[in-house]
matplotlib code that plots the C-alpha trace (Angstrom):
import matplotlib.pyplot as plt

x = [-7.4, -4.1, -2.9, -0.8, 1.4, 3.5, 6.5, 7.3, 10.9, 13.0, 14.6, 18.2, 20.4, 21.2, 24.7, 24.3, 21.6, 23.8, 26.4, 23.7, 22.5, 26.1, 26.7, 24.7, 25.0, 24.1, 21.3, 19.8, 20.1, 18.6, 15.8, 15.0, 15.6, 15.8, 18.2, 18.2, 19.6, 22.5, 23.8, 27.1, 26.1, 22.3, 20.0, 17.2, 14.2, 11.5, 8.7, 9.3, 6.4, 4.3, 6.5, 6.0, 2.3, 1.8, 4.2, 1.7, -0.5, 2.1, 2.6, 5.7, 7.8, 10.4, 10.7, 12.2, 8.8, 10.5, 8.2, 6.9, 7.0, 9.7, 7.6, 4.3, 1.7, 2.1, -1.6, -3.2, -6.2, -9.3, -9.5, -11.9, -13.9, -15.2, -17.5, -16.3, -18.7, -17.4, -18.7, -18.7, -16.7, -14.0, -13.7, -13.5, -10.8, -9.2, -9.0, -7.5, -9.7, -8.4, -9.9, -9.2, -8.7, -9.3, -6.9, -6.4, -2.7, -1.3, 1.1, 3.4, 2.2, 3.4, 3.0, 3.3, 0.6, 0.2, 0.6, 1.1, -0.9, -1.0, -1.9, 1.2, 1.5, 4.0, 5.5, 6.4, 8.3, 6.7, 9.4, 11.5, 9.7, 6.5, 5.5, 2.5, 1.3, -0.7, -2.0, -1.7, -1.8, 1.6, 1.8, 4.7, 5.2, 4.8, 4.7, 1.1, -0.3, -3.4, -5.0, -4.7, -6.6, -4.5, -5.8, -4.2, -4.9, -5.1, -5.1, -7.1, -6.2, -9.4, -7.7, -9.0, -11.3, -11.8, -14.8, -17.6, -16.8, -12.8, -11.2, -8.2, -6.1, -4.1, -1.8, -1.6, -4.3, -7.2, -8.0, -5.0, -3.8, -2.2, 0.0, 0.6, 0.1, -2.8, -5.0, -5.8, -8.0, -9.8, -12.0, -14.6, -15.4, -19.2, -20.1, -22.8, -25.8, -25.4, -28.0, -26.9, -24.7, -24.9, -22.0, -21.7, -18.1, -16.1, -19.1, -21.2, -24.8, -27.0, -30.5, -31.4, -34.8, -35.2, -38.3, -40.1, -39.1, -35.4, -36.1, -37.2, -35.1, -31.8, -30.1, -26.7, -26.0, -23.3, -23.4, -21.3, -19.1, -18.0, -14.7, -16.4, -15.3, -18.2, -19.3, -20.5, -23.4, -24.6, -27.7, -28.6, -31.2, -34.5, -34.0, -36.1, -37.4, -35.0, -32.2, -28.8, -25.4, -21.9, -19.2, -15.9, -13.2, -15.8, -16.6, -14.7, -10.9, -9.9, -8.5, -5.7, -4.7, -6.1, -5.0, -7.9, -11.5, -14.9, -17.7, -20.4, -24.0, -26.5, -30.3, -32.6, -36.3, -38.7, -41.0, -44.3, -46.1, -49.0, -52.5, -54.4, -53.4, -55.6, -56.9, -55.0, -51.7, -52.5, -53.1, -49.9, -48.1, -49.8, -48.2, -44.9, -44.5, -46.3, -46.7, -50.4, -52.4, -50.5, -50.5, -48.7, -49.7, -46.5, -44.7, -42.2, -40.8, -40.0, -36.0, -35.8]
y = [-25.1, -27.1, -29.9, -32.3, -34.7, -37.6, -38.9, -42.5, -43.1, -46.5, -46.4, -46.3, -48.8, -48.1, -47.5, -45.1, -43.4, -42.7, -41.4, -38.9, -37.8, -37.0, -34.8, -31.6, -30.7, -34.5, -34.3, -31.1, -32.6, -35.9, -34.0, -32.1, -34.7, -38.3, -40.9, -40.1, -36.4, -38.1, -39.6, -37.5, -35.3, -36.2, -33.3, -35.1, -32.9, -34.0, -32.4, -34.1, -33.9, -32.1, -29.0, -29.1, -29.5, -26.6, -24.5, -24.1, -22.4, -19.9, -21.7, -21.8, -24.5, -25.1, -23.6, -20.2, -19.6, -20.1, -18.7, -21.1, -18.5, -15.6, -13.5, -12.0, -10.3, -6.5, -5.6, -2.9, -0.4, -0.5, 0.8, 4.0, 4.0, 7.4, 8.0, 10.8, 12.4, 13.9, 15.1, 13.7, 16.9, 16.1, 12.2, 13.6, 16.3, 15.2, 17.3, 17.7, 17.5, 19.1, 17.2, 18.1, 15.0, 15.2, 12.4, 10.9, 10.5, 8.5, 10.7, 9.5, 10.8, 10.1, 6.5, 3.0, 0.6, -3.2, -3.5, -6.5, -8.8, -12.4, -15.9, -18.4, -22.0, -22.1, -25.3, -26.1, -29.1, -30.8, -33.6, -36.1, -36.7, -34.9, -31.6, -29.2, -27.0, -24.0, -21.1, -17.7, -14.1, -12.4, -8.7, -6.0, -2.7, 0.2, 3.9, 5.3, 7.2, 9.6, 10.3, 13.7, 15.0, 16.6, 18.5, 17.2, 18.2, 15.3, 15.9, 13.3, 13.2, 12.5, 10.9, 11.0, 8.2, 6.9, 4.8, 4.8, 2.8, 3.3, 3.2, 5.9, 4.8, 6.6, 4.3, 4.5, 7.2, 5.1, 4.4, 4.2, 1.1, 2.0, -1.0, -1.3, 0.5, 2.5, 1.3, 2.7, 5.5, 4.9, 7.3, 5.6, 7.5, 8.2, 9.5, 12.1, 12.1, 14.4, 16.3, 15.8, 12.9, 9.3, 7.2, 3.5, 2.4, 4.6, 5.7, 8.7, 9.0, 12.0, 12.9, 15.8, 16.7, 18.4, 20.0, 18.1, 20.8, 19.8, 16.1, 16.4, 19.0, 18.6, 20.8, 21.7, 22.1, 22.0, 20.0, 21.6, 18.6, 18.1, 20.1, 22.9, 22.0, 21.9, 18.7, 19.7, 17.6, 18.0, 16.0, 16.6, 13.7, 12.8, 12.2, 9.5, 9.6, 7.5, 7.6, 7.7, 8.9, 7.9, 10.3, 8.6, 9.6, 11.7, 9.5, 9.3, 8.8, 5.3, 5.1, 2.6, 4.7, 8.3, 8.4, 5.8, 7.3, 6.0, 7.2, 9.7, 8.3, 10.9, 9.7, 12.0, 12.7, 14.7, 17.1, 17.2, 20.6, 21.2, 22.5, 21.7, 22.2, 23.7, 21.7, 23.9, 23.1, 19.5, 19.1, 21.0, 18.3, 15.3, 16.8, 17.4, 14.0, 11.8, 8.9, 8.3, 6.7, 3.7, 1.9, -1.2, -3.3, -5.3, -6.6, -3.7, -5.6, -8.7, -9.4, -7.7]
z = [18.2, 18.1, 15.9, 18.1, 16.0, 17.5, 16.0, 17.4, 17.9, 18.4, 21.8, 21.9, 23.3, 27.0, 26.4, 23.7, 25.6, 28.3, 26.0, 24.4, 28.1, 29.1, 26.2, 26.3, 22.3, 21.4, 23.9, 22.2, 18.8, 20.1, 21.8, 18.7, 15.8, 17.5, 16.5, 12.9, 13.8, 15.6, 12.4, 10.9, 8.1, 8.6, 7.0, 8.8, 8.8, 11.5, 9.7, 6.2, 3.9, 6.7, 6.2, 2.3, 2.7, 5.3, 3.4, 0.7, 3.0, 4.7, 8.0, 9.8, 11.2, 13.9, 17.4, 16.0, 13.9, 10.5, 7.8, 5.1, 2.3, 2.6, -0.1, 0.9, -1.4, -0.7, 0.3, -2.0, -1.6, -3.6, -7.3, -7.8, -11.0, -12.1, -15.0, -17.2, -19.6, -22.9, -26.0, -29.3, -30.4, -27.9, -28.9, -32.5, -32.2, -28.9, -25.7, -22.3, -19.1, -15.9, -12.8, -9.1, -7.0, -3.2, -2.3, 1.4, 2.2, 5.1, 7.3, 10.2, 13.6, 17.2, 18.5, 17.2, 16.1, 15.2, 11.4, 9.2, 11.0, 9.8, 10.7, 11.2, 12.5, 15.5, 16.5, 20.0, 21.2, 24.2, 24.6, 22.7, 19.4, 20.6, 18.9, 19.0, 16.2, 16.8, 14.5, 16.1, 15.0, 14.6, 14.0, 13.5, 15.2, 12.7, 13.3, 13.9, 11.0, 10.2, 7.2, 5.7, 2.5, -0.2, -3.2, -6.6, -10.3, -12.6, -16.4, -18.5, -22.3, -24.4, -27.5, -30.8, -31.5, -28.0, -27.5, -25.0, -22.0, -22.5, -19.2, -18.5, -15.7, -13.0, -11.2, -7.3, -7.2, -5.8, -2.2, 0.1, 2.2, 5.6, 5.2, 1.4, -1.6, -3.0, -5.6, -9.1, -10.2, -13.7, -15.4, -17.6, -20.9, -21.1, -24.5, -24.5, -26.9, -29.8, -31.3, -35.0, -35.3, -34.0, -33.7, -34.8, -34.3, -36.5, -38.7, -38.1, -39.1, -39.6, -41.1, -43.3, -44.1, -47.6, -49.3, -52.0, -54.4, -53.6, -53.7, -57.3, -58.8, -56.9, -54.5, -52.9, -49.2, -46.5, -43.2, -40.5, -39.0, -35.3, -35.7, -37.6, -41.3, -43.9, -45.6, -49.1, -50.7, -54.1, -55.6, -59.3, -59.3, -57.7, -53.9, -52.5, -48.7, -47.1, -49.7, -48.4, -49.4, -48.0, -47.6, -47.3, -44.5, -42.9, -40.0, -36.5, -36.3, -35.6, -32.0, -33.0, -36.3, -36.3, -40.1, -40.7, -40.5, -41.0, -43.3, -42.6, -43.8, -44.4, -44.7, -46.3, -45.4, -47.8, -46.2, -48.3, -48.6, -46.3, -47.2, -50.4, -54.0, -56.6, -59.5, -62.1, -60.2, -59.7, -63.5, -64.1, -61.7, -63.6, -66.9, -65.3, -63.4, -66.1, -63.6, -63.9, -61.2, -59.6, -56.3, -55.0, -51.8, -50.6, -47.6, -46.8, -43.7, -45.8, -45.6, -41.9]

ax = plt.figure().add_subplot(projection="3d")
ax.plot(x, y, z, "-o")
ax.set_aspect("equal")
plt.show()
């Protein structure tokens, strides 16, 4: 499809027209720019506002196919996102993971090919003051290439305190682009479920089941942490089912500042003895506990 634009020109006086036609250079100027182009020192642009308008879309003006914009965005290949599963231990202590990457790489081969193809607006002069503008595909000539797979080892650093969903980028390691730059490769951290600890932000949560005897008389115990060190817990009072203790600085390291750490929250469950209790033992318990018979009915969900 073509867009034909006509520019009306005032006719020259007969004597001036004769002078123009007899001078080859002036005739060329007149054919291109009309009367205004003949004025001395004139910077007349026959396309005026049209060139500024179409220039925003990268069209070209002038018989030589001048580009509206000299700068073009360099094409880029697609980004690649890969999930990388890591343990809570790795996120606590840090680690380095080696990954073998089979990457397609463009290699030059024999022959030439069309490349950097683009749409440009070409202007052709049909006669004095009459121009035709047509959109056409313009390509460059580039050496032919073939894709070759190369093996490369990438090392991903699992930093202390990284969070689930964190992305670790490798620039220019993504999908290749024959006429441009390759995309980026990104590893997305996926935190695996742990059998002892649950992470919430920088805090860690765990549950400990104790016997009814320990719940009533007190106890000492050690919890093995993610890096192997022991967290010592001492209870010298009655521990209710659902009781919690908080151990400061025993949580996850903060990603932005590893010197800051969250807390470890320990929730206690009480295991009651199974089987029956003799009447003699029941009486002994009543004397020790001295609670009597008491039951209270209430809304335990109130406040949630």
